[in-house]
C-alpha positions as CSV (number, residue, x, y, z in Angstrom):
1,M,-23.8,2.7,98.1
2,K,-23.4,6.2,96.4
3,C,-21.3,4.7,93.7
4,R,-23.9,2.0,92.9
5,V,-26.7,4.7,92.7
6,A,-24.5,6.8,90.5
7,S,-23.8,3.9,88.2
8,I,-27.5,3.1,87.9
9,I,-28.4,6.7,87.1
10,L,-25.6,6.8,84.5
11,I,-26.8,3.6,82.8
12,L,-30.4,4.9,82.8
13,F,-29.2,8.2,81.3
14,L,-27.3,6.4,78.6
15,L,-30.3,4.2,77.8
16,F,-32.5,7.3,77.6
17,L,-30.0,9.0,75.2
18,A,-29.8,5.9,73.0
19,S,-33.6,5.6,72.8
20,M,-33.9,9.3,71.9
21,A,-31.4,8.9,69.1
22,C,-33.4,6.0,67.7
23,V,-36.7,7.9,67.9
24,G,-35.3,11.2,66.8
25,G,-34.5,10.0,63.3
26,G,-30.7,10.4,63.4
27,G,-30.3,13.9,61.8
28,E,-30.7,15.7,58.5
29,E,-29.9,12.8,56.2
30,E,-33.1,10.9,57.1
31,G,-35.1,14.1,57.0
32,T,-33.8,14.8,53.5
33,S,-34.8,11.3,52.3
34,I,-38.3,11.7,53.7
35,Q,-38.6,15.0,52.0
36,A,-37.4,13.5,48.7
37,I,-39.9,10.6,49.0
38,S,-42.8,13.1,49.7
39,T,-41.7,15.3,46.7
40,T,-41.6,12.2,44.4
41,S,-45.0,11.1,45.7
42,A,-46.5,14.5,45.1
43,Y,-45.1,14.6,41.6
44,A,-46.4,11.1,40.8
45,T,-49.9,12.0,42.1
46,A,-49.9,15.3,40.1
47,T,-48.7,13.5,37.0
48,F,-51.3,10.7,37.3
49,G,-54.0,13.3,37.9
50,A,-53.0,15.3,34.8
51,E,-52.9,12.1,32.7
52,Q,-56.4,11.1,33.9
53,F,-57.7,14.6,33.2
54,H,-56.2,14.6,29.7
55,L,-57.8,11.1,29.0
56,Q,-61.2,12.4,30.2
57,L,-61.0,15.5,28.0
58,T,-60.0,13.3,25.1
59,A,-62.9,11.0,25.7
60,I,-65.4,13.9,25.9
61,S,-64.1,15.5,22.7
62,N,-64.3,12.1,20.9
63,Q,-67.9,11.6,21.9
64,D,-69.0,14.4,19.6
65,Q,-67.4,12.9,16.5
């Protein structure tokens, strides 16, 4: 009886560890890729904003001519 309870507890513990490994992300490699994606997104947003601002300034300056 004790052996059966110990086996069930061990199986539950292993399932818990496996689920935490899936939810946790798996380490630094995935965190680095998320950081790279967010940096790329920020650069793309800033670049797009700068291009739009330049176009607006150009349109304003061309209105006077």
